[in-house]
Backbone as XML, in Angstrom:
<?xml version="1.0"?>
<chain id="A" units="angstrom">
  <residue number="1" name="MET">
    <atom name="N" x="-16.951" y="-0.407" z="-13.999"/>
    <atom name="CA" x="-16.204" y="-0.995" z="-12.905"/>
    <atom name="C" x="-15.708" y="-2.380" z="-13.317"/>
  </residue>
  <residue number="2" name="LYS">
    <atom name="N" x="-14.420" y="-2.598" z="-13.178"/>
    <atom name="CA" x="-13.846" y="-3.905" z="-13.484"/>
    <atom name="C" x="-13.777" y="-4.717" z="-12.209"/>
  </residue>
  <residue number="3" name="LYS">
    <atom name="N" x="-14.122" y="-5.972" z="-12.320"/>
    <atom name="CA" x="-14.122" y="-6.828" z="-11.144"/>
    <atom name="C" x="-13.068" y="-7.914" z="-11.299"/>
  </residue>
  <residue number="4" name="ASN">
    <atom name="N" x="-12.808" y="-8.630" z="-10.243"/>
    <atom name="CA" x="-11.879" y="-9.741" z="-10.263"/>
    <atom name="C" x="-12.647" y="-10.974" z="-10.715"/>
  </residue>
  <residue number="5" name="ILE">
    <atom name="N" x="-12.269" y="-11.538" z="-11.886"/>
    <atom name="CA" x="-12.998" y="-12.700" z="-12.397"/>
    <atom name="C" x="-12.332" y="-14.012" z="-12.013"/>
  </residue>
  <residue number="6" name="GLY">
    <atom name="N" x="-11.195" y="-13.949" z="-11.317"/>
    <atom name="CA" x="-10.539" y="-15.152" z="-10.841"/>
    <atom name="C" x="-9.546" y="-15.757" z="-11.807"/>
  </residue>
  <residue number="7" name="ILE">
    <atom name="N" x="-9.258" y="-15.078" z="-12.911"/>
    <atom name="CA" x="-8.295" y="-15.547" z="-13.905"/>
    <atom name="C" x="-7.246" y="-14.455" z="-14.068"/>
  </residue>
  <residue number="8" name="SER">
    <atom name="N" x="-5.984" y="-14.832" z="-14.129"/>
    <atom name="CA" x="-4.918" y="-13.837" z="-14.224"/>
    <atom name="C" x="-4.700" y="-13.433" z="-15.682"/>
  </residue>
  <residue number="9" name="VAL">
    <atom name="N" x="-5.596" y="-12.589" z="-16.193"/>
    <atom name="CA" x="-5.485" y="-12.029" z="-17.538"/>
    <atom name="C" x="-5.700" y="-10.528" z="-17.437"/>
  </residue>
  <residue number="10" name="ASN">
    <atom name="N" x="-5.273" y="-9.816" z="-18.473"/>
    <atom name="CA" x="-5.425" y="-8.369" z="-18.482"/>
    <atom name="C" x="-6.865" y="-7.978" z="-18.788"/>
  </residue>
  <residue number="11" name="PRO">
    <atom name="N" x="-7.445" y="-7.037" z="-18.035"/>
    <atom name="CA" x="-8.803" y="-6.585" z="-18.342"/>
    <atom name="C" x="-8.821" y="-5.704" z="-19.581"/>
  </residue>
  <residue number="12" name="PRO">
    <atom name="N" x="-9.980" y="-5.568" z="-20.216"/>
    <atom name="CA" x="-10.065" y="-4.724" z="-21.423"/>
    <atom name="C" x="-9.991" y="-3.244" z="-21.071"/>
  </residue>
  <residue number="13" name="GLU">
    <atom name="N" x="-9.556" y="-2.439" z="-22.046"/>
    <atom name="CA" x="-9.475" y="-1.002" z="-21.827"/>
    <atom name="C" x="-10.836" y="-0.329" z="-21.984"/>
  </residue>
  <residue number="14" name="LYS">
    <atom name="N" x="-11.679" y="-0.869" z="-22.882"/>
    <atom name="CA" x="-12.972" y="-0.257" z="-23.145"/>
    <atom name="C" x="-14.019" y="-0.740" z="-22.147"/>
  </residue>
  <residue number="15" name="GLU">
    <atom name="N" x="-15.056" y="0.050" z="-21.962"/>
    <atom name="CA" x="-16.197" y="-0.307" z="-21.117"/>
    <atom name="C" x="-17.330" y="-0.796" z="-22.016"/>
  </residue>
  <residue number="16" name="CYS">
    <atom name="N" x="-18.235" y="-1.613" z="-21.453"/>
    <atom name="CA" x="-19.409" y="-2.052" z="-22.197"/>
    <atom name="C" x="-20.572" y="-2.237" z="-21.226"/>
  </residue>
  <residue number="17" name="ASN">
    <atom name="N" x="-21.769" y="-2.293" z="-21.770"/>
    <atom name="CA" x="-22.974" y="-2.485" z="-20.962"/>
    <atom name="C" x="-23.587" y="-3.854" z="-21.182"/>
  </residue>
  <residue number="18" name="ASP">
    <atom name="N" x="-22.814" y="-4.800" z="-21.678"/>
    <atom name="CA" x="-23.311" y="-6.137" z="-21.971"/>
    <atom name="C" x="-23.499" y="-6.920" z="-20.666"/>
  </residue>
  <residue number="19" name="PRO">
    <atom name="N" x="-24.703" y="-7.436" z="-20.393"/>
    <atom name="CA" x="-24.886" y="-8.221" z="-19.160"/>
    <atom name="C" x="-24.168" y="-9.560" z="-19.195"/>
  </residue>
  <residue number="20" name="ASN">
    <atom name="N" x="-23.796" y="-10.036" z="-20.394"/>
    <atom name="CA" x="-23.075" y="-11.298" z="-20.519"/>
    <atom name="C" x="-21.569" y="-11.095" z="-20.667"/>
  </residue>
  <residue number="21" name="CYS">
    <atom name="N" x="-21.047" y="-9.984" z="-20.184"/>
    <atom name="CA" x="-19.610" y="-9.730" z="-20.184"/>
    <atom name="C" x="-19.056" y="-10.193" z="-18.840"/>
  </residue>
  <residue number="22" name="ALA">
    <atom name="N" x="-17.916" y="-10.875" z="-18.883"/>
    <atom name="CA" x="-17.318" y="-11.360" z="-17.637"/>
    <atom name="C" x="-16.747" y="-10.220" z="-16.802"/>
  </residue>
  <residue number="23" name="TRP">
    <atom name="N" x="-16.348" y="-9.113" z="-17.435"/>
    <atom name="CA" x="-15.732" y="-8.006" z="-16.718"/>
    <atom name="C" x="-16.749" y="-6.958" z="-16.267"/>
  </residue>
  <residue number="24" name="HIS">
    <atom name="N" x="-17.730" y="-6.621" z="-17.111"/>
    <atom name="CA" x="-18.624" y="-5.509" z="-16.812"/>
    <atom name="C" x="-20.059" y="-5.941" z="-16.524"/>
  </residue>
  <residue number="25" name="GLY">
    <atom name="N" x="-20.383" y="-7.188" z="-16.763"/>
    <atom name="CA" x="-21.732" y="-7.685" z="-16.527"/>
    <atom name="C" x="-21.797" y="-8.556" z="-15.284"/>
  </residue>
  <residue number="26" name="LYS">
    <atom name="N" x="-22.803" y="-9.414" z="-15.251"/>
    <atom name="CA" x="-22.995" y="-10.281" z="-14.098"/>
    <atom name="C" x="-22.741" y="-11.741" z="-14.431"/>
  </residue>
  <residue number="27" name="LEU">
    <atom name="N" x="-21.977" y="-12.014" z="-15.489"/>
    <atom name="CA" x="-21.728" y="-13.385" z="-15.908"/>
    <atom name="C" x="-20.520" y="-13.954" z="-15.159"/>
  </residue>
  <residue number="28" name="PRO">
    <atom name="N" x="-20.731" y="-14.973" z="-14.310"/>
    <atom name="CA" x="-19.581" y="-15.585" z="-13.635"/>
    <atom name="C" x="-18.892" y="-16.604" z="-14.542"/>
  </residue>
  <residue number="29" name="VAL">
    <atom name="N" x="-17.579" y="-16.688" z="-14.421"/>
    <atom name="CA" x="-16.822" y="-17.696" z="-15.166"/>
    <atom name="C" x="-16.392" y="-18.779" z="-14.196"/>
  </residue>
  <residue number="30" name="ARG">
    <atom name="N" x="-16.325" y="-20.008" z="-14.722"/>
    <atom name="CA" x="-15.940" y="-21.142" z="-13.892"/>
    <atom name="C" x="-15.398" y="-22.226" z="-14.800"/>
  </residue>
  <residue number="31" name="GLY">
    <atom name="N" x="-14.705" y="-23.181" z="-14.258"/>
    <atom name="CA" x="-14.301" y="-24.336" z="-15.045"/>
    <atom name="C" x="-13.082" y="-24.104" z="-15.907"/>
  </residue>
  <residue number="32" name="ARG">
    <atom name="N" x="-13.168" y="-24.545" z="-17.150"/>
    <atom name="CA" x="-12.016" y="-24.606" z="-18.041"/>
    <atom name="C" x="-11.681" y="-23.262" z="-18.678"/>
  </residue>
  <residue number="33" name="VAL">
    <atom name="N" x="-10.387" y="-23.065" z="-18.930"/>
    <atom name="CA" x="-9.887" y="-21.859" z="-19.592"/>
    <atom name="C" x="-8.977" y="-22.316" z="-20.726"/>
  </residue>
  <residue number="34" name="PHE">
    <atom name="N" x="-9.201" y="-21.775" z="-21.937"/>
    <atom name="CA" x="-8.433" y="-22.168" z="-23.111"/>
    <atom name="C" x="-7.886" y="-20.939" z="-23.821"/>
  </residue>
  <residue number="35" name="THR">
    <atom name="N" x="-6.802" y="-21.140" z="-24.561"/>
    <atom name="CA" x="-6.241" y="-20.116" z="-25.436"/>
    <atom name="C" x="-6.340" y="-20.635" z="-26.859"/>
  </residue>
  <residue number="36" name="GLY">
    <atom name="N" x="-6.893" y="-19.816" z="-27.742"/>
    <atom name="CA" x="-7.062" y="-20.258" z="-29.123"/>
    <atom name="C" x="-7.088" y="-19.092" z="-30.085"/>
  </residue>
  <residue number="37" name="THR">
    <atom name="N" x="-7.316" y="-19.415" z="-31.346"/>
    <atom name="CA" x="-7.349" y="-18.428" z="-32.420"/>
    <atom name="C" x="-8.775" y="-18.266" z="-32.915"/>
  </residue>
  <residue number="38" name="VAL">
    <atom name="N" x="-9.180" y="-17.031" z="-33.132"/>
    <atom name="CA" x="-10.517" y="-16.762" z="-33.663"/>
    <atom name="C" x="-10.516" y="-17.116" z="-35.142"/>
  </residue>
  <residue number="39" name="ARG">
    <atom name="N" x="-11.372" y="-18.031" z="-35.550"/>
    <atom name="CA" x="-11.464" y="-18.448" z="-36.941"/>
    <atom name="C" x="-12.626" y="-17.786" z="-37.664"/>
  </residue>
  <residue number="40" name="SER">
    <atom name="N" x="-13.681" y="-17.421" z="-36.932"/>
    <atom name="CA" x="-14.832" y="-16.783" z="-37.563"/>
    <atom name="C" x="-15.451" y="-15.807" z="-36.577"/>
  </residue>
  <residue number="41" name="ALA">
    <atom name="N" x="-15.755" y="-14.616" z="-37.071"/>
    <atom name="CA" x="-16.410" y="-13.597" z="-36.253"/>
    <atom name="C" x="-17.605" y="-13.029" z="-37.003"/>
  </residue>
  <residue number="42" name="LYS">
    <atom name="N" x="-18.277" y="-13.852" z="-37.788"/>
    <atom name="CA" x="-19.361" y="-13.376" z="-38.635"/>
    <atom name="C" x="-20.663" y="-13.202" z="-37.874"/>
  </residue>
  <residue number="43" name="SER">
    <atom name="N" x="-20.908" y="-14.008" z="-36.874"/>
    <atom name="CA" x="-22.160" y="-13.908" z="-36.113"/>
    <atom name="C" x="-22.122" y="-12.719" z="-35.167"/>
  </residue>
  <residue number="44" name="HIS">
    <atom name="N" x="-23.296" y="-12.245" z="-34.779"/>
    <atom name="CA" x="-23.413" y="-11.110" z="-33.874"/>
    <atom name="C" x="-23.011" y="-11.531" z="-32.462"/>
  </residue>
  <residue number="45" name="ASN">
    <atom name="N" x="-21.993" y="-10.864" z="-31.895"/>
    <atom name="CA" x="-21.482" y="-11.129" z="-30.539"/>
    <atom name="C" x="-21.038" y="-12.574" z="-30.346"/>
  </residue>
  <residue number="46" name="THR">
    <atom name="N" x="-20.609" y="-13.247" z="-31.397"/>
    <atom name="CA" x="-20.171" y="-14.638" z="-31.302"/>
    <atom name="C" x="-18.912" y="-14.823" z="-32.141"/>
  </residue>
  <residue number="47" name="VAL">
    <atom name="N" x="-17.966" y="-15.586" z="-31.613"/>
    <atom name="CA" x="-16.773" y="-15.946" z="-32.363"/>
    <atom name="C" x="-16.588" y="-17.454" z="-32.284"/>
  </residue>
  <residue number="48" name="ALA">
    <atom name="N" x="-15.998" y="-18.026" z="-33.329"/>
    <atom name="CA" x="-15.626" y="-19.444" z="-33.328"/>
    <atom name="C" x="-14.131" y="-19.509" z="-33.062"/>
  </residue>
  <residue number="49" name="VAL">
    <atom name="N" x="-13.758" y="-20.174" z="-31.975"/>
    <atom name="CA" x="-12.363" y="-20.260" z="-31.543"/>
    <atom name="C" x="-11.910" y="-21.704" z="-31.684"/>
  </residue>
  <residue number="50" name="ASP">
    <atom name="N" x="-10.716" y="-21.906" z="-32.247"/>
    <atom name="CA" x="-10.194" y="-23.266" z="-32.308"/>
    <atom name="C" x="-8.735" y="-23.294" z="-31.893"/>
  </residue>
  <residue number="51" name="TRP">
    <atom name="N" x="-8.291" y="-24.464" z="-31.463"/>
    <atom name="CA" x="-6.906" y="-24.688" z="-31.097"/>
    <atom name="C" x="-6.516" y="-26.089" z="-31.521"/>
  </residue>
  <residue number="52" name="ASP">
    <atom name="N" x="-5.238" y="-26.250" z="-31.860"/>
    <atom name="CA" x="-4.713" y="-27.519" z="-32.359"/>
    <atom name="C" x="-4.059" y="-28.300" z="-31.226"/>
  </residue>
  <residue number="53" name="TYR">
    <atom name="N" x="-4.067" y="-29.620" z="-31.372"/>
    <atom name="CA" x="-3.363" y="-30.487" z="-30.440"/>
    <atom name="C" x="-2.967" y="-31.756" z="-31.180"/>
  </residue>
  <residue number="54" name="HIS">
    <atom name="N" x="-2.125" y="-32.566" z="-30.562"/>
    <atom name="CA" x="-1.661" y="-33.815" z="-31.159"/>
    <atom name="C" x="-2.176" y="-34.991" z="-30.353"/>
  </residue>
  <residue number="55" name="LYS">
    <atom name="N" x="-2.601" y="-36.045" z="-31.043"/>
    <atom name="CA" x="-3.096" y="-37.257" z="-30.398"/>
    <atom name="C" x="-2.266" y="-38.433" z="-30.893"/>
  </residue>
  <residue number="56" name="LEU">
    <atom name="N" x="-1.831" y="-39.254" z="-29.951"/>
    <atom name="CA" x="-1.004" y="-40.397" z="-30.292"/>
    <atom name="C" x="-1.849" y="-41.505" z="-30.907"/>
  </residue>
  <residue number="57" name="SER">
    <atom name="N" x="-1.431" y="-41.992" z="-32.075"/>
    <atom name="CA" x="-2.044" y="-43.148" z="-32.708"/>
    <atom name="C" x="-1.198" y="-44.362" z="-32.335"/>
  </residue>
  <residue number="58" name="GLN">
    <atom name="N" x="-1.743" y="-45.216" z="-31.478"/>
    <atom name="CA" x="-0.942" y="-46.329" z="-30.977"/>
    <atom name="C" x="-0.630" y="-47.346" z="-32.062"/>
  </residue>
  <residue number="59" name="LYS">
    <atom name="N" x="-1.522" y="-47.530" z="-32.999"/>
    <atom name="CA" x="-1.293" y="-48.504" z="-34.060"/>
    <atom name="C" x="-0.084" y="-48.129" z="-34.919"/>
  </residue>
  <residue number="60" name="TYR">
    <atom name="N" x="-0.009" y="-46.859" z="-35.296"/>
    <atom name="CA" x="1.068" y="-46.409" z="-36.175"/>
    <atom name="C" x="2.235" y="-45.769" z="-35.421"/>
  </residue>
  <residue number="61" name="GLU">
    <atom name="N" x="2.119" y="-45.637" z="-34.109"/>
    <atom name="CA" x="3.147" y="-45.052" z="-33.256"/>
    <atom name="C" x="3.572" y="-43.677" z="-33.743"/>
  </residue>
  <residue number="62" name="ARG">
    <atom name="N" x="2.598" y="-42.881" z="-34.107"/>
    <atom name="CA" x="2.832" y="-41.514" z="-34.553"/>
    <atom name="C" x="1.753" y="-40.624" z="-33.972"/>
  </residue>
  <residue number="63" name="TYR">
    <atom name="N" x="1.972" y="-39.336" z="-34.097"/>
    <atom name="CA" x="0.996" y="-38.370" z="-33.630"/>
    <atom name="C" x="0.186" y="-37.846" z="-34.808"/>
  </residue>
  <residue number="64" name="GLU">
    <atom name="N" x="-1.113" y="-37.677" z="-34.589"/>
    <atom name="CA" x="-1.955" y="-37.062" z="-35.609"/>
    <atom name="C" x="-2.407" y="-35.700" z="-35.124"/>
  </residue>
  <residue number="65" name="ARG">
    <atom name="N" x="-2.569" y="-34.780" z="-36.077"/>
    <atom name="CA" x="-3.012" y="-33.425" z="-35.734"/>
    <atom name="C" x="-4.521" y="-33.396" z="-35.653"/>
  </residue>
  <residue number="66" name="ARG">
    <atom name="N" x="-5.014" y="-32.759" z="-34.604"/>
    <atom name="CA" x="-6.450" y="-32.565" z="-34.442"/>
    <atom name="C" x="-6.698" y="-31.143" z="-33.994"/>
  </residue>
  <residue number="67" name="LYS">
    <atom name="N" x="-7.972" y="-30.727" z="-34.076"/>
    <atom name="CA" x="-8.318" y="-29.398" z="-33.577"/>
    <atom name="C" x="-9.679" y="-29.449" z="-32.921"/>
  </residue>
  <residue number="68" name="THR">
    <atom name="N" x="-9.880" y="-28.535" z="-32.011"/>
    <atom name="CA" x="-11.147" y="-28.376" z="-31.320"/>
    <atom name="C" x="-11.689" y="-26.998" z="-31.657"/>
  </residue>
  <residue number="69" name="ARG">
    <atom name="N" x="-12.970" y="-26.924" z="-31.984"/>
    <atom name="CA" x="-13.596" y="-25.636" z="-32.298"/>
    <atom name="C" x="-14.820" y="-25.453" z="-31.416"/>
  </residue>
  <residue number="70" name="VAL">
    <atom name="N" x="-14.888" y="-24.317" z="-30.723"/>
    <atom name="CA" x="-16.041" y="-23.987" z="-29.888"/>
    <atom name="C" x="-16.497" y="-22.575" z="-30.235"/>
  </residue>
  <residue number="71" name="THR">
    <atom name="N" x="-17.752" y="-22.286" z="-29.935"/>
    <atom name="CA" x="-18.268" y="-20.930" z="-30.094"/>
    <atom name="C" x="-18.231" y="-20.243" z="-28.742"/>
  </residue>
  <residue number="72" name="ALA">
    <atom name="N" x="-17.923" y="-18.954" z="-28.764"/>
    <atom name="CA" x="-17.801" y="-18.187" z="-27.533"/>
    <atom name="C" x="-18.466" y="-16.827" z="-27.707"/>
  </residue>
  <residue number="73" name="HIS">
    <atom name="N" x="-18.962" y="-16.280" z="-26.597"/>
    <atom name="CA" x="-19.569" y="-14.954" z="-26.615"/>
    <atom name="C" x="-18.460" y="-13.912" z="-26.716"/>
  </residue>
  <residue number="74" name="ASN">
    <atom name="N" x="-18.652" y="-12.931" z="-27.584"/>
    <atom name="CA" x="-17.675" y="-11.875" z="-27.831"/>
    <atom name="C" x="-18.267" y="-10.547" z="-27.373"/>
  </residue>
  <residue number="75" name="PRO">
    <atom name="N" x="-17.980" y="-10.108" z="-26.137"/>
    <atom name="CA" x="-18.542" y="-8.838" z="-25.666"/>
    <atom name="C" x="-18.019" y="-7.652" z="-26.470"/>
  </residue>
  <residue number="76" name="PRO">
    <atom name="N" x="-18.755" y="-6.541" z="-26.495"/>
    <atom name="CA" x="-18.304" y="-5.371" z="-27.261"/>
    <atom name="C" x="-16.975" y="-4.804" z="-26.773"/>
  </residue>
  <residue number="77" name="CYS">
    <atom name="N" x="-16.641" y="-4.960" z="-25.501"/>
    <atom name="CA" x="-15.372" y="-4.422" z="-24.996"/>
    <atom name="C" x="-14.173" y="-5.226" z="-25.495"/>
  </residue>
  <residue number="78" name="MET">
    <atom name="N" x="-14.370" y="-6.477" z="-25.873"/>
    <atom name="CA" x="-13.270" y="-7.300" z="-26.401"/>
    <atom name="C" x="-13.066" y="-7.060" z="-27.891"/>
  </residue>
  <residue number="79" name="HIS">
    <atom name="N" x="-14.130" y="-7.072" z="-28.664"/>
    <atom name="CA" x="-14.097" y="-6.795" z="-30.105"/>
    <atom name="C" x="-13.065" y="-7.676" z="-30.809"/>
  </residue>
  <residue number="80" name="ALA">
    <atom name="N" x="-13.117" y="-8.991" z="-30.553"/>
    <atom name="CA" x="-12.185" y="-9.937" z="-31.178"/>
    <atom name="C" x="-12.559" y="-10.137" z="-32.641"/>
  </residue>
  <residue number="81" name="ARG">
    <atom name="N" x="-11.553" y="-10.186" z="-33.494"/>
    <atom name="CA" x="-11.742" y="-10.378" z="-34.927"/>
    <atom name="C" x="-10.990" y="-11.619" z="-35.385"/>
  </residue>
  <residue number="82" name="GLU">
    <atom name="N" x="-11.214" y="-12.023" z="-36.624"/>
    <atom name="CA" x="-10.575" y="-13.222" z="-37.170"/>
    <atom name="C" x="-9.060" y="-13.081" z="-37.127"/>
  </residue>
  <residue number="83" name="GLY">
    <atom name="N" x="-8.391" y="-14.140" z="-36.672"/>
    <atom name="CA" x="-6.941" y="-14.154" z="-36.576"/>
    <atom name="C" x="-6.402" y="-13.753" z="-35.216"/>
  </residue>
  <residue number="84" name="ASP">
    <atom name="N" x="-7.232" y="-13.192" z="-34.330"/>
    <atom name="CA" x="-6.776" y="-12.785" z="-33.005"/>
    <atom name="C" x="-6.585" y="-13.998" z="-32.105"/>
  </residue>
  <residue number="85" name="MET">
    <atom name="N" x="-5.577" y="-13.943" z="-31.246"/>
    <atom name="CA" x="-5.397" y="-14.943" z="-30.195"/>
    <atom name="C" x="-6.189" y="-14.461" z="-28.982"/>
  </residue>
  <residue number="86" name="VAL">
    <atom name="N" x="-7.040" y="-15.331" z="-28.444"/>
    <atom name="CA" x="-7.894" y="-14.952" z="-27.328"/>
    <atom name="C" x="-7.833" y="-16.002" z="-26.231"/>
  </residue>
  <residue number="87" name="VAL">
    <atom name="N" x="-8.212" y="-15.573" z="-25.032"/>
    <atom name="CA" x="-8.389" y="-16.477" z="-23.899"/>
    <atom name="C" x="-9.886" y="-16.565" z="-23.656"/>
  </residue>
  <residue number="88" name="ILE">
    <atom name="N" x="-10.413" y="-17.799" z="-23.632"/>
    <atom name="CA" x="-11.839" y="-17.987" z="-23.377"/>
    <atom name="C" x="-12.003" y="-18.782" z="-22.091"/>
  </residue>
  <residue number="89" name="ALA">
    <atom name="N" x="-13.075" y="-18.500" z="-21.375"/>
    <atom name="CA" x="-13.355" y="-19.178" z="-20.113"/>
    <atom name="C" x="-14.759" y="-19.748" z="-20.156"/>
  </residue>
  <residue number="90" name="GLU">
    <atom name="N" x="-14.952" y="-20.860" z="-19.478"/>
    <atom name="CA" x="-16.254" y="-21.519" z="-19.435"/>
    <atom name="C" x="-17.208" y="-20.718" z="-18.547"/>
  </residue>
  <residue number="91" name="CYS">
    <atom name="N" x="-18.473" y="-20.699" z="-18.937"/>
    <atom name="CA" x="-19.501" y="-20.014" z="-18.163"/>
    <atom name="C" x="-20.791" y="-20.822" z="-18.283"/>
  </residue>
  <residue number="92" name="ARG">
    <atom name="N" x="-21.856" y="-20.286" z="-17.758"/>
    <atom name="CA" x="-23.146" y="-20.971" z="-17.888"/>
    <atom name="C" x="-23.560" y="-20.966" z="-19.356"/>
  </residue>
  <residue number="93" name="PRO">
    <atom name="N" x="-24.462" y="-21.854" z="-19.771"/>
    <atom name="CA" x="-24.889" y="-21.867" z="-21.177"/>
    <atom name="C" x="-25.580" y="-20.560" z="-21.568"/>
  </residue>
  <residue number="94" name="LEU">
    <atom name="N" x="-25.080" y="-19.932" z="-22.621"/>
    <atom name="CA" x="-25.670" y="-18.694" z="-23.126"/>
    <atom name="C" x="-26.623" y="-18.957" z="-24.281"/>
  </residue>
  <residue number="95" name="SER">
    <atom name="N" x="-26.450" y="-20.080" z="-24.954"/>
    <atom name="CA" x="-27.357" y="-20.497" z="-26.016"/>
    <atom name="C" x="-27.168" y="-21.998" z="-26.192"/>
  </residue>
  <residue number="96" name="LYS">
    <atom name="N" x="-27.694" y="-22.533" z="-27.271"/>
    <atom name="CA" x="-27.585" y="-23.968" z="-27.500"/>
    <atom name="C" x="-26.128" y="-24.418" z="-27.641"/>
  </residue>
  <residue number="97" name="THR">
    <atom name="N" x="-25.295" y="-23.595" z="-28.272"/>
    <atom name="CA" x="-23.912" y="-23.997" z="-28.516"/>
    <atom name="C" x="-22.881" y="-23.156" z="-27.782"/>
  </residue>
  <residue number="98" name="LYS">
    <atom name="N" x="-23.250" y="-22.031" z="-27.186"/>
    <atom name="CA" x="-22.282" y="-21.148" z="-26.533"/>
    <atom name="C" x="-22.216" y="-21.432" z="-25.039"/>
  </residue>
  <residue number="99" name="HIS">
    <atom name="N" x="-21.026" y="-21.890" z="-24.591"/>
    <atom name="CA" x="-20.781" y="-22.131" z="-23.179"/>
    <atom name="C" x="-19.494" y="-21.465" z="-22.721"/>
  </residue>
  <residue number="100" name="PHE">
    <atom name="N" x="-18.935" y="-20.587" z="-23.563"/>
    <atom name="CA" x="-17.680" y="-19.910" z="-23.259"/>
    <atom name="C" x="-17.842" y="-18.418" z="-23.527"/>
  </residue>
  <residue number="101" name="VAL">
    <atom name="N" x="-16.970" y="-17.608" z="-22.906"/>
    <atom name="CA" x="-16.954" y="-16.168" z="-23.118"/>
    <atom name="C" x="-15.495" y="-15.739" z="-23.283"/>
  </residue>
  <residue number="102" name="VAL">
    <atom name="N" x="-15.262" y="-14.757" z="-24.166"/>
    <atom name="CA" x="-13.921" y="-14.223" z="-24.376"/>
    <atom name="C" x="-13.591" y="-13.319" z="-23.191"/>
  </residue>
  <residue number="103" name="VAL">
    <atom name="N" x="-12.463" y="-13.603" z="-22.510"/>
    <atom name="CA" x="-12.085" y="-12.798" z="-21.348"/>
    <atom name="C" x="-10.860" y="-11.938" z="-21.603"/>
  </residue>
  <residue number="104" name="SER">
    <atom name="N" x="-10.084" y="-12.238" z="-22.661"/>
    <atom name="CA" x="-8.903" y="-11.430" z="-22.939"/>
    <atom name="C" x="-8.428" y="-11.667" z="-24.371"/>
  </residue>
  <residue number="105" name="LYS">
    <atom name="N" x="-7.828" y="-10.613" z="-24.945"/>
    <atom name="CA" x="-7.136" y="-10.746" z="-26.222"/>
    <atom name="C" x="-5.660" y="-10.734" z="-25.940"/>
  </residue>
  <residue number="106" name="ILE">
    <atom name="N" x="-4.907" y="-11.600" z="-26.613"/>
    <atom name="CA" x="-3.468" y="-11.683" z="-26.408"/>
    <atom name="C" x="-2.800" y="-10.844" z="-27.483"/>
  </residue>
  <residue number="107" name="SER">
    <atom name="N" x="-1.939" y="-9.923" z="-27.052"/>
    <atom name="CA" x="-1.275" y="-9.033" z="-28.004"/>
    <atom name="C" x="-0.117" y="-9.775" z="-28.678"/>
  </residue>
  <residue number="108" name="GLY">
    <atom name="N" x="0.504" y="-9.122" z="-29.635"/>
    <atom name="CA" x="1.577" y="-9.726" z="-30.412"/>
    <atom name="C" x="2.797" y="-10.086" z="-29.583"/>
  </residue>
  <residue number="109" name="GLU">
    <atom name="N" x="3.108" y="-9.284" z="-28.535"/>
    <atom name="CA" x="4.279" y="-9.568" z="-27.716"/>
    <atom name="C" x="4.058" y="-10.812" z="-26.852"/>
  </residue>
  <residue number="110" name="GLU">
    <atom name="N" x="2.816" y="-11.047" z="-26.421"/>
    <atom name="CA" x="2.535" y="-12.186" z="-25.541"/>
    <atom name="C" x="2.436" y="-13.488" z="-26.322"/>
  </residue>
  <residue number="111" name="LYS">
    <atom name="N" x="2.231" y="-13.434" z="-27.659"/>
    <atom name="CA" x="2.110" y="-14.643" z="-28.463"/>
    <atom name="C" x="3.408" y="-15.411" z="-28.525"/>
  </residue>
  <residue number="112" name="LYS">
    <atom name="N" x="4.545" y="-14.694" z="-28.485"/>
    <atom name="CA" x="5.856" y="-15.319" z="-28.680"/>
    <atom name="C" x="6.276" y="-16.158" z="-27.531"/>
  </residue>
</chain>
């Protein structure tokens, strides 16, 4: 059963029995929502997601490139791999470093 998680993203096609899934489990999402690229999917049910942004350097009057990297829970129904564009949402702490869960994968047509 798919539920309304409060974010306007497409639900996954596959089902899963993960209790920490935002769609099929009992994990509520709240707070911040980000779109980023999966950089590492080596850990079990965990992905490292990062996104780039620009910060103004007032001294040099130029922008510098920076990136943010967070770890997120990767439910079996999402099956995100390295290079995928994903939408992650904030949730309760799942471990020492995981405070986000993958809620959607963005297909190639939506990236443009």
